[in-house]
C-alpha positions as CSV (number, residue, x, y, z in Angstrom):
1,M,0.1,0.0,0.3
2,Q,1.4,3.1,-0.8
3,I,0.2,6.8,0.5
4,K,1.4,9.6,-1.5
5,Q,-0.8,11.5,1.0
6,L,0.4,13.6,4.0
7,I,-1.8,12.4,7.2
8,V,-2.5,14.1,9.6
9,V,-2.3,12.3,13.1
10,E,-1.9,13.7,16.8
11,G,1.3,12.9,18.3
12,K,4.8,11.3,17.4
13,T,3.6,7.9,18.9
14,D,0.6,7.8,15.9
15,T,3.8,8.6,13.5
16,A,6.1,5.9,15.3
17,K,3.1,4.1,14.2
18,L,2.9,4.7,11.2
19,K,6.7,4.9,9.5
20,K,7.3,0.9,11.9
21,I,4.1,0.5,9.4
22,F,5.3,1.5,6.4
23,G,8.5,2.6,6.5
24,S,10.3,5.7,6.5
25,Q,8.7,6.9,2.8
26,I,5.0,8.1,4.4
27,E,5.4,11.7,5.4
28,T,3.0,13.3,8.8
29,I,2.0,16.2,10.7
30,E,1.4,15.9,14.3
31,T,-0.6,18.3,15.8
32,N,0.1,18.2,18.8
33,G,-2.8,17.1,20.8
34,L,-5.7,19.9,20.1
35,N,-3.4,22.7,18.8
36,V,-5.0,23.2,15.3
37,N,-4.1,27.2,15.0
38,S,-4.9,29.2,12.1
39,D,-0.5,28.6,11.4
40,L,-1.5,24.7,10.8
41,L,-4.4,25.0,8.9
42,N,-2.3,27.4,6.7
43,I,0.3,24.2,5.8
44,L,-2.6,21.6,5.5
45,E,-3.9,24.6,2.3
46,K,-0.8,24.7,1.0
47,I,-0.1,20.7,1.0
48,N,-4.0,19.4,0.4
49,N,-4.2,22.0,-2.5
50,T,-1.1,20.0,-4.0
51,R,-1.0,16.3,-3.0
52,G,-3.8,16.1,-0.9
53,I,-4.4,15.2,3.7
54,I,-5.7,12.7,4.9
55,I,-6.7,13.3,8.5
56,F,-6.6,10.6,10.9
57,T,-6.9,10.6,14.2
58,D,-7.7,8.8,17.0
59,P,-11.7,8.0,17.8
60,D,-12.1,9.9,21.0
61,G,-13.3,13.3,21.5
62,P,-10.2,14.9,21.0
63,G,-9.5,13.3,17.9
64,Q,-12.8,14.6,16.9
65,K,-12.1,17.4,17.7
66,I,-9.3,17.9,16.3
67,R,-10.9,16.5,12.9
68,E,-14.0,19.2,12.9
69,Q,-11.7,22.1,13.3
70,I,-9.3,20.4,10.2
71,N,-12.2,20.1,8.2
72,L,-13.7,22.9,8.9
73,G,-10.6,25.5,8.9
74,L,-9.5,23.5,4.9
75,S,-11.7,25.3,2.2
76,Q,-10.9,22.5,-0.3
77,E,-12.7,18.5,0.5
78,V,-10.4,16.3,1.9
79,I,-10.1,12.7,3.1
80,N,-11.1,10.9,6.3
81,A,-9.6,7.9,7.7
82,F,-11.1,6.5,10.7
83,I,-9.7,3.9,13.3
84,S,-12.3,1.1,14.7
85,R,-13.1,0.5,17.5
86,P,-13.6,-3.1,18.0
87,D,-16.1,-4.0,20.5
88,N,-13.4,-6.1,22.7
89,W,-10.6,-3.7,22.9
90,T,-10.1,-3.3,26.4
91,K,-7.4,-0.8,26.3
92,E,-8.2,1.8,27.9
93,K,-6.4,4.2,25.1
94,I,-7.9,4.1,21.8
95,G,-5.8,5.5,18.7
96,I,-3.4,5.1,15.8
97,A,0.2,4.0,18.3
98,E,-2.6,1.2,20.1
99,A,-3.6,0.0,16.7
100,D,-2.5,-3.2,15.1
101,E,-0.7,-2.6,11.8
102,M,-4.3,-4.4,9.9
103,Q,-6.7,-1.8,12.0
104,I,-4.6,0.5,10.0
105,K,-4.5,-0.6,6.7
106,T,-8.0,-1.3,6.4
107,A,-8.8,2.6,7.4
108,L,-6.5,3.9,5.4
109,S,-7.8,1.9,2.4
110,A,-12.0,2.7,3.5
111,S,-10.2,6.6,3.9
112,I,-13.7,9.0,2.4
113,I,-13.8,12.1,1.2
114,F,-15.4,15.7,3.1
115,S,-16.8,18.0,1.0
116,K,-18.4,21.2,2.3
117,V,-18.6,22.2,-1.6
118,G,-22.3,22.1,-3.3
119,L,-26.0,20.8,-2.1
120,E,-27.1,19.2,0.7
121,S,-27.6,15.2,-0.1
122,I,-29.9,14.8,3.2
123,T,-31.7,17.5,4.7
124,W,-32.4,18.0,7.6
125,E,-36.7,16.9,7.5
126,D,-35.2,13.5,6.0
127,Y,-32.6,13.2,8.3
128,I,-35.4,13.5,10.8
129,K,-38.2,11.7,9.1
130,H,-36.2,8.7,8.6
131,D,-35.2,8.3,12.0
132,F,-31.2,8.9,11.3
133,Y,-30.5,10.6,14.6
134,L,-31.6,8.1,17.3
135,A,-28.9,6.6,19.3
136,S,-29.9,2.8,18.2
137,N,-29.8,4.2,14.1
138,R,-26.2,6.2,14.8
139,K,-24.8,3.3,15.9
140,I,-25.0,1.5,13.0
141,I,-24.6,4.6,10.9
142,A,-21.4,5.0,13.4
143,S,-20.0,1.5,12.7
144,Y,-19.9,1.4,9.5
145,F,-17.9,4.0,8.7
146,N,-15.7,3.7,11.6
147,W,-17.0,6.5,13.2
148,S,-17.3,7.0,17.2
149,S,-19.8,5.3,18.6
150,K,-21.0,8.5,20.4
151,I,-21.3,10.7,17.8
152,N,-23.7,13.6,18.6
153,S,-26.8,13.7,16.0
154,K,-25.5,17.3,14.5
155,T,-22.2,15.6,14.1
156,L,-23.9,12.9,12.1
157,F,-25.6,15.1,10.1
158,K,-22.8,17.0,9.2
159,W,-20.4,14.0,8.3
160,L,-23.4,12.6,5.9
161,N,-23.7,15.5,4.3
162,W,-20.1,16.1,3.6
163,S,-19.3,12.9,2.7
164,G,-22.0,12.4,0.2
165,Q,-24.6,10.8,1.3
166,T,-27.9,9.8,0.3
167,V,-31.4,8.6,2.2
168,E,-31.3,5.7,0.3
169,D,-27.2,5.3,1.1
170,I,-28.3,5.5,5.2
171,N,-30.9,3.4,4.4
172,K,-29.1,0.8,3.2
173,I,-26.7,0.9,6.0
174,L,-30.1,0.3,8.3
175,K,-31.7,-2.9,6.8
């Protein structure tokens, strides 16, 4: 698996894990935790416009906040990779550094594009009408995309639109 985009991770242990798996040719940039500022966003914007970036943060609250800040802060579409959290995961810390090689490769190969440009693929009315907001449905949808099972309704709605999902797409997932 060859990755040409720059991968955005949270810290040095995430970079070390990716280099261990993919070798020294993989390039990362670290946010150093929640430290997403305008300087970092400007750097990411330039890189995203030339070779692309992949946001690959931990599936916890801070990781989701970092992902949200970057997706909102960049003007172009952004590739997002999501590490899954298996039901049998017993470690307290969950993230890239703790994941195994297969989880990481699966997450990167299943990356999806978030784009803020264009029309809504799902309206808020359809989102409510089809009960996508219900906790049980949110959990199924989130699991399908390797998103956090604790995702709230507004974030789920936003991410479904950013990834271009339609009512029909989501109904297929829920069947």
